[in-house]
C-alpha positions as CSV (number, residue, x, y, z in Angstrom):
1,M,-10.4,11.3,-17.4
2,K,-7.0,12.5,-16.7
3,Y,-6.0,11.7,-13.7
4,L,-5.8,7.9,-14.4
5,I,-3.0,6.6,-15.4
6,S,-2.2,5.1,-18.8
7,V,-2.4,1.3,-17.1
8,L,-6.2,2.6,-15.7
9,G,-7.3,4.4,-18.6
10,F,-6.6,1.4,-20.5
11,L,-8.3,-0.9,-18.1
12,V,-11.0,1.4,-18.1
13,A,-11.2,1.2,-21.9
14,V,-11.4,-2.5,-22.0
15,L,-14.3,-2.8,-18.9
16,S,-16.0,0.1,-20.9
17,G,-16.3,-2.2,-24.1
18,C,-17.0,-5.7,-22.9
19,G,-19.3,-7.4,-20.2
20,G,-17.5,-8.8,-18.3
21,G,-15.3,-23.1,-2.4
22,G,-13.0,-22.0,0.6
23,Q,-12.1,-23.4,3.9
24,E,-12.1,-21.5,7.2
25,P,-9.2,-19.5,8.0
26,A,-6.4,-21.6,10.0
27,D,-5.2,-20.9,13.1
28,V,-2.2,-18.4,12.7
29,Q,0.4,-21.1,11.9
30,D,3.4,-21.8,14.5
31,A,2.1,-19.0,16.6
32,V,2.9,-20.6,20.2
33,L,6.4,-21.5,18.9
34,L,7.7,-17.8,20.5
35,P,6.3,-15.2,22.5
36,V,3.0,-13.3,21.2
37,D,2.9,-9.6,21.8
38,T,-0.7,-8.3,21.9
39,L,-1.4,-4.7,20.4
40,Q,-3.4,-2.4,22.0
41,A,-5.6,0.5,20.6
42,V,-4.5,3.6,22.8
43,L,-6.3,6.3,20.4
44,E,-9.1,5.9,18.0
45,I,-9.9,8.9,15.4
46,G,-13.0,8.6,13.2
47,V,-16.6,8.4,14.1
48,E,-19.4,7.5,11.6
49,F,-21.2,11.2,11.9
50,G,-20.1,14.8,12.8
51,D,-18.3,17.4,11.0
52,S,-15.3,16.6,8.2
53,T,-12.6,17.0,10.6
54,N,-12.8,13.4,12.3
55,T,-14.6,11.4,9.3
56,F,-13.3,9.9,6.2
57,G,-14.2,9.1,2.7
58,A,-11.6,6.7,2.3
59,I,-8.2,6.0,4.1
60,T,-5.6,5.3,1.7
61,G,-2.5,5.7,3.8
62,A,-1.9,6.5,7.5
63,V,1.9,8.0,8.8
64,L,3.4,9.1,12.3
65,D,6.0,11.8,12.0
66,Q,9.0,12.6,14.0
67,S,7.1,15.3,16.1
68,G,4.3,12.5,17.0
69,R,1.8,13.9,14.6
70,I,-0.5,11.7,12.8
71,L,-1.1,12.1,9.5
72,I,-3.8,10.5,7.6
73,L,-4.6,10.6,3.6
74,D,-8.0,10.5,2.6
75,Q,-8.4,9.7,-1.3
76,V,-11.8,10.4,-1.7
77,A,-11.5,13.9,0.4
78,A,-8.3,14.3,-1.8
79,C,-6.4,15.9,1.6
80,V,-4.0,14.7,4.2
81,K,-5.8,15.1,7.7
82,I,-3.3,15.9,10.7
83,Y,-4.0,15.2,14.3
84,D,-1.3,15.7,17.3
85,S,-0.5,12.5,19.5
86,S,-3.7,12.9,21.3
87,G,-5.5,12.4,18.2
88,N,-7.0,16.3,18.5
89,Y,-7.3,17.7,15.0
90,V,-5.1,20.2,14.0
91,Q,-5.3,21.2,10.2
92,Q,-5.8,19.8,6.9
93,L,-3.6,19.8,4.4
94,S,-4.4,20.1,0.5
95,R,-7.8,19.8,-1.4
96,Q,-9.5,18.1,-4.2
97,G,-8.2,20.2,-7.3
98,N,-5.6,20.8,-10.1
99,G,-3.5,23.6,-8.6
100,P,-0.3,23.7,-7.3
101,G,-0.6,21.7,-3.8
102,E,-3.7,20.6,-4.7
103,L,-4.6,16.5,-5.5
104,V,-6.5,14.8,-7.9
105,M,-6.5,11.1,-6.9
106,P,-3.8,10.2,-4.3
107,W,-2.9,6.9,-4.4
108,G,-0.4,6.9,-1.3
109,M,2.2,8.6,0.8
110,F,5.6,8.4,2.7
111,L,8.1,10.8,4.9
112,M,11.7,11.3,3.3
113,S,14.4,10.7,6.2
114,D,14.5,14.9,6.8
115,G,10.6,14.9,7.0
116,R,9.1,16.1,3.8
117,L,6.1,14.4,2.9
118,M,5.9,12.8,-0.4
119,V,2.1,12.1,-1.8
120,L,1.8,9.8,-4.4
121,D,-1.1,11.1,-6.7
122,P,-1.1,9.8,-10.7
123,G,-3.3,12.6,-11.1
124,K,0.0,14.9,-11.1
125,M,1.6,12.3,-12.4
126,G,4.4,11.9,-9.4
127,F,4.4,13.8,-6.3
128,V,3.2,16.5,-4.2
129,V,5.6,17.6,-1.6
130,F,5.6,19.1,1.9
131,D,8.2,20.1,4.0
132,D,8.4,19.0,7.9
133,S,6.2,22.0,8.9
134,L,3.8,20.5,6.5
135,Q,4.1,23.8,4.1
136,F,4.0,22.8,0.0
137,I,7.0,22.8,-1.6
138,E,6.9,21.6,-5.1
139,E,5.2,19.3,-7.5
140,I,6.8,16.7,-9.0
141,G,5.3,15.6,-12.3
142,L,8.2,13.3,-14.1
143,W,6.6,11.1,-15.3
144,V,4.3,11.4,-18.8
145,Q,2.7,8.1,-18.0
146,N,2.7,5.8,-15.1
147,P,4.4,7.6,-12.1
148,P,5.3,4.9,-9.1
149,F,2.8,3.6,-7.1
150,K,4.3,2.9,-4.0
151,G,7.6,4.5,-2.3
152,T,9.9,4.3,0.7
153,P,12.5,6.5,1.5
154,V,16.2,5.6,1.8
155,S,18.5,8.1,3.4
156,G,19.5,11.7,2.1
157,N,17.6,12.7,-1.2
158,R,17.1,9.1,-2.1
159,Y,13.6,6.9,-2.1
160,V,12.7,3.5,-3.5
161,G,9.8,3.5,-5.6
162,Y,7.4,0.6,-7.5
163,K,6.9,1.5,-10.9
164,I,4.9,-0.2,-13.9
165,D,5.6,0.7,-17.7
166,S,4.1,-1.0,-20.6
167,D,5.2,-2.0,-24.2
168,M,3.6,-3.8,-27.3
169,A,5.2,-6.9,-28.5
170,E,3.3,-8.5,-31.9
171,D,-0.2,-9.3,-30.3
172,K,0.5,-9.1,-26.8
173,I,0.8,-6.2,-24.3
174,V,3.9,-6.7,-22.2
175,M,3.8,-4.9,-18.6
176,N,6.8,-4.0,-17.2
177,R,7.5,-4.1,-13.3
178,R,10.1,-2.5,-11.2
179,V,11.3,-1.8,-8.2
180,A,13.8,0.6,-8.3
181,L,15.8,3.2,-6.6
182,Y,15.5,7.1,-7.1
183,T,17.1,10.1,-6.6
184,Y,14.6,13.0,-5.5
185,G,13.6,15.0,-8.5
186,E,15.2,12.8,-11.2
187,E,13.2,10.6,-13.9
188,E,15.6,8.2,-14.4
189,W,16.4,5.2,-11.7
190,D,19.5,5.1,-10.3
191,L,19.2,1.3,-10.0
192,I,17.1,-1.6,-10.4
193,L,16.5,-3.6,-7.4
194,W,14.5,-6.0,-9.0
195,Q,11.7,-6.6,-12.1
196,D,9.8,-8.8,-14.0
197,S,7.4,-8.7,-17.1
198,I,4.2,-10.2,-17.6
199,E,2.7,-10.4,-21.1
200,A,-1.1,-10.9,-21.8
201,S,-3.1,-10.8,-25.5
202,M,-6.1,-8.7,-25.5
203,S,-8.3,-11.4,-25.4
204,E,-6.9,-12.7,-22.2
205,L,-7.3,-9.1,-20.5
206,V,-10.9,-8.7,-21.6
207,E,-11.5,-12.6,-20.1
208,N,-9.9,-11.9,-16.9
209,P,-9.3,-8.3,-16.2
210,S,-9.0,-8.8,-12.4
211,M,-5.2,-9.8,-13.4
212,L,-4.3,-6.1,-14.0
213,I,-5.6,-5.1,-10.4
214,I,-3.8,-7.9,-8.8
215,D,-0.3,-8.3,-10.7
216,L,0.1,-4.4,-11.3
217,L,-1.9,-2.6,-9.0
218,D,-0.8,-4.1,-5.4
219,P,1.2,-6.9,-6.2
220,L,4.4,-6.3,-3.5
221,S,5.5,-4.5,-0.4
222,I,8.4,-2.4,0.2
223,G,9.7,-0.7,3.4
224,G,12.6,0.1,5.2
225,N,14.0,2.2,7.9
226,G,14.6,5.5,5.9
227,S,18.8,4.8,5.7
228,D,20.4,1.9,5.0
229,R,18.2,-0.8,4.4
230,I,15.0,-1.6,1.8
231,Y,13.1,-4.7,2.4
232,F,10.8,-6.4,-0.5
233,S,8.1,-9.2,-0.7
234,L,5.8,-10.1,-3.9
235,R,2.3,-10.8,-2.7
236,D,1.8,-14.6,-3.4
237,G,-0.4,-17.3,-2.1
238,E,2.1,-19.7,-2.1
239,E,5.5,-18.4,-1.0
240,Y,6.7,-16.4,2.0
241,R,9.7,-14.7,0.9
242,I,11.6,-11.2,2.3
243,T,14.8,-9.9,0.7
244,G,16.3,-7.2,2.1
245,W,19.1,-4.8,0.0
246,N,21.4,-2.0,1.1
247,P,21.5,1.3,-1.0
248,E,24.2,-0.2,-3.2
249,G,21.6,-2.8,-4.3
250,E,23.3,-5.8,-2.7
251,E,21.1,-8.4,-1.2
252,I,21.9,-8.6,2.5
253,L,18.9,-10.4,3.8
254,S,16.8,-13.4,2.3
255,I,13.9,-14.9,4.7
256,S,11.9,-17.8,3.7
257,R,9.2,-19.6,5.6
258,D,7.8,-23.1,4.8
259,L,3.6,-22.3,5.5
260,I,0.9,-23.9,4.3
261,P,-1.2,-21.6,2.0
262,V,-4.9,-20.5,3.3
263,E,-8.2,-20.4,1.2
264,K,-10.4,-17.1,1.1
265,T,-13.9,-18.0,2.6
266,P,-16.7,-17.2,0.3
267,R,-17.8,-14.6,2.5
268,E,-14.4,-13.0,2.3
269,I,-14.0,-13.5,-1.5
270,A,-17.7,-11.7,-1.9
271,A,-16.7,-8.8,0.4
272,E,-13.3,-8.1,-1.4
273,S,-15.1,-8.7,-5.1
274,T,-17.7,-6.0,-4.3
275,Y,-15.1,-3.5,-2.2
276,V,-12.5,-3.8,-5.4
277,T,-15.5,-3.7,-7.9
278,N,-16.6,-0.4,-6.3
279,Y,-13.0,1.2,-6.1
280,V,-12.5,0.7,-9.5
281,G,-15.3,2.5,-10.3
282,R,-14.5,5.6,-8.2
283,L,-11.2,5.5,-10.0
284,G,-12.6,5.7,-13.4
285,G,-15.4,8.4,-12.3
286,G,-18.6,6.1,-11.9
287,G,-18.4,5.1,-15.6
288,G,-20.9,2.2,-15.0
289,F,-18.5,-0.6,-15.7
290,T,-19.8,-4.2,-16.0
291,F,-16.5,-5.3,-14.7
292,E,-16.7,-7.6,-11.7
293,F,-13.4,-8.1,-9.6
294,E,-12.6,-12.0,-9.2
295,P,-10.4,-12.1,-6.2
296,D,-7.5,-14.7,-6.0
297,P,-8.9,-17.6,-4.1
298,Y,-5.8,-17.8,-1.6
299,K,-4.4,-15.0,0.6
300,D,-0.8,-13.8,0.2
301,M,1.6,-15.0,2.8
302,V,2.9,-11.6,3.0
303,I,1.2,-8.5,2.9
304,G,3.7,-5.6,4.6
305,V,7.6,-5.5,5.4
306,D,8.7,-2.5,7.7
307,I,10.8,-1.6,10.3
308,G,9.1,-0.8,13.7
309,P,9.3,1.1,16.7
310,D,11.8,-1.5,18.2
311,G,13.9,-1.5,15.3
312,N,13.1,-4.7,13.9
313,L,11.8,-6.1,10.9
314,W,7.8,-6.3,11.0
315,V,6.5,-8.7,8.5
316,R,2.6,-8.8,8.6
317,R,1.0,-12.2,7.5
318,G,-2.1,-12.1,4.7
319,T,-3.1,-15.4,5.9
320,S,-4.9,-14.8,9.6
321,D,-8.0,-13.4,9.9
322,I,-6.8,-10.7,12.4
323,P,-3.3,-8.3,11.6
324,F,-0.5,-10.7,12.7
325,F,3.2,-9.8,12.4
326,D,6.2,-11.9,12.3
327,I,9.2,-10.2,13.8
328,F,12.4,-10.7,12.9
329,D,16.1,-9.3,13.6
330,A,16.7,-6.6,10.7
331,A,20.3,-7.6,10.2
332,S,20.2,-11.4,10.7
333,G,17.1,-12.3,9.7
334,E,16.3,-14.6,13.4
335,L,12.5,-14.8,14.0
336,L,12.3,-12.8,17.2
337,H,8.6,-13.2,18.2
338,H,5.3,-12.4,17.0
339,A,2.7,-9.5,17.5
340,V,-1.0,-9.5,16.9
341,F,-4.1,-7.2,17.0
342,P,-7.1,-8.9,17.9
343,R,-9.6,-7.6,15.7
344,E,-10.9,-9.7,12.8
345,G,-11.4,-8.2,9.6
346,W,-10.3,-8.9,5.8
347,S,-9.8,-5.3,5.0
348,W,-7.2,-4.3,8.0
349,R,-4.7,-2.2,6.6
350,T,-1.5,-1.3,8.6
351,S,1.4,1.2,8.5
352,V,4.2,0.2,10.7
353,S,7.4,2.5,11.0
354,P,10.3,3.2,13.7
355,E,7.6,6.1,14.8
356,G,4.6,3.6,15.4
357,I,2.0,1.5,14.5
358,V,-1.5,2.3,13.1
359,A,-3.9,0.4,11.5
360,W,-7.5,0.7,9.9
361,E,-10.3,-1.2,7.9
362,E,-10.9,-0.2,4.1
363,D,-13.9,-1.8,4.6
364,P,-15.8,-1.8,7.8
365,E,-18.2,-3.7,8.8
366,A,-19.8,-0.9,10.8
367,G,-19.8,1.1,7.3
368,Y,-17.4,4.1,8.5
369,Q,-13.4,4.3,8.8
370,V,-11.8,4.7,12.4
371,L,-7.9,5.1,12.8
372,Y,-6.3,2.9,15.5
373,L,-3.1,4.1,16.9
374,L,-1.4,0.8,18.6
375,E,1.2,-0.1,21.2
């Protein structure tokens, strides 16, 4: 289907043409060495039954803007739902469709430093852009294939995007992963901050199609403060490492920690496999794949890097079964303290920004999604 980017289209083609013991989670390591703040849910948005203003098909992103509004991206409904700081519904932004300002398969969103809302939509081959009053401005469909998957704002008219491209080399498919600095409205990057390549043969992809999802679609975290710092971490079950750059591409921070790898429990592996298998099926329009996702058996050390409301660097650990953060001085990299949201669940997602912190479960046990505003 035309909203699939080329790599997903390739994955669908491969999957359509072929068939297709963990330990208990450890206690949060070294949490007692420094103070641990407990985050509280001060606001909840989302109900199981009701009108469409307070129900969600699939939350795939959420941010708070400088006016205190809460913006929630619903991938299934293909819209952004807007709420005031008290959780009252204000309006719906966009809808499913191919027209100007409409969304096809939104993947994520972020706010530029001047308040513009950038919605990542592979179906539009780029961004659908709204101003700080939430009025549609334009669509930036610069890429014929493979638009960015992730983005974070930098100062002025610039942002950092994660993008993949593929080439053929003899009998291998070479998939290039890049994190680069872009200028708004320009197709080519200004500066590559990080890149590598993954090679695989067709037989390897057929044998293990899960590698495309693990290694390509969501393999890293990028974040920043919307001005002069960019933070990056690869998702890895063995290495805890964060890199910081300035807008000139100079490394200004490097943080690493020696933590013990943590295996996923059989229950977590089964839940993740079911969720991702169904998610890929939804992206492919329900084409009846025989594909079954095989998760990595180890939990990622780092699954989020962002500047928080206190101006410090909040690093979300993936090794805990509750949302747990290491909080560092953003300039020196000194570990200051920790924060925890004491709600168990394998699929918690968080969005941390100078404006505030929100959290939601991708695959909630209750069967419906709720967005929590945390303090």
